[in-house]
BAMIMAR-411579 format. One record per residue (C-alpha): residue in three letters; z, x, y. Coordinates in steps of 0.2 Angstrom, whole numbers, plus 5000, padded with zeros to 4 digits. Layout:
ALAZXY...
//
This chain:
MET484950104945ARG485850234935ILE485950344951VAL486750204961ALA488050174947THR488450354945VAL488650374964PHE489750224965ALA490850284950LEU491050454959VAL491550374975VAL492850264967THR493550414957LEU493650534972GLY494450394982ALA495750354969CYS496150544968GLY496350554987LEU494850664990VAL494050535001PRO494950485017PRO495650315015LYS495050165025PRO495749995029LYS495349865016ALA494949685021MET496049565013TYR495249405020SER493549315018GLY492249275030ALA491349375044VAL491949555048ARG493049555063ALA493649685075GLY495249775072GLY496049695087GLU495849525079LEU496649565063ALA498449625058THR498649775046ILE499949785032SER500349955024GLU499849965006GLY501250085002SER501250214989ARG500650154972GLY501850194958TRP503350194970LEU503450064983TYR501849964986VAL500949794989LEU500149714973GLN499449554981ILE499249464998ASP499149274996GLY498749294978GLN497249414980HIS497549584971VAL497449744982PHE496749834967ASN496149764950PRO497749764939THR496749784923VAL495649934929GLY496950004940GLY495750134948ALA495350094966PRO495250194982PHE496850204991THR496850115008ALA497450155026GLY498049975028LEU497649805022GLN496849695035VAL497249515036LEU496949375048PRO498449335059GLY499649205053HIS500849175038HIS500549285022ASP501449295005VAL501449475000ARG501949524982VAL502749694982LYS503349814969TYR504549964967ALA504450064951ASN505250234949VAL505950344935ASP507550404942SER507850554931PHE506550634920SER506150824917MET505750934902GLY507350964892TYR508350824901ASN509650764889GLY510450624899GLU509850444900VAL508150414908VAL508350264920THR506850174926ALA507050054941LYS505749914943SER505749774955GLU504549644961ALA504649514975THR503649404986VAL503949435004ALA503449305017LEU502649385032ASP502049315049THR500849425057LYS500049445074ALA498349505079GLY498249695083HIS499949725075THR500349845060TYR501749805047VAL502449945037LEU503249905020GLN505049965018GLY506249945004ARG508049994998ARG508850004981LEU510649924981GLN511549934964GLY510049904953GLN509249774965TYR507849814977GLU507649734994PHE505949735003TRP505449705021PHE504149745034ILE504349835050ASP503249775065MET502549935072GLY501749835086THR499949875093GLY499150045094TYR499950115078ASP498950255070LEU498150185054ASN498050365047CYS499950355045LEU499650225032ALA498750335020PRO499750365004GLN500250545008GLN500850515025TYR501750345020ALA502550435006ALA503150575017ARG503750475031PHE504550315023LEU504950375005ARG505450545008ASN506050535026GLU505050675032LYS504350705049VAL502450665050PRO501650725066GLY500950575076CYS501750445065
//
């Protein structure tokens, strides 16, 4: 039993550190379904712009915090209430003498999903407020593009990510 607990703890730790490739996470109950029967919502990039909950179900345990990153959150098609958050320290470095500004914002976004479609979280800060929305990427979107590193590069830093 100790070995199983140790292996489980190691997998969770490595996944949280990004050393295990992220996989989609089921955010629905019931029998496992094929990817084409589900919709996928990007988790975002924790600590920046990310999904906290879908229909009241937490993406990761808010008390523990350490959970593997995902390559998308799989849901049944239909209406979902998605709780999202933006948090960022705007100015912080050693020796910085100015004011440190921390921007935080949370909102619930209504999202109607279709089977096989992928929805990517977007946000924009406007004068202290943050606006959130999802872009429907349609069918056939590469779920590897939803991994935290690719998502952060593509959507948060506006970099080119090959294949995404």
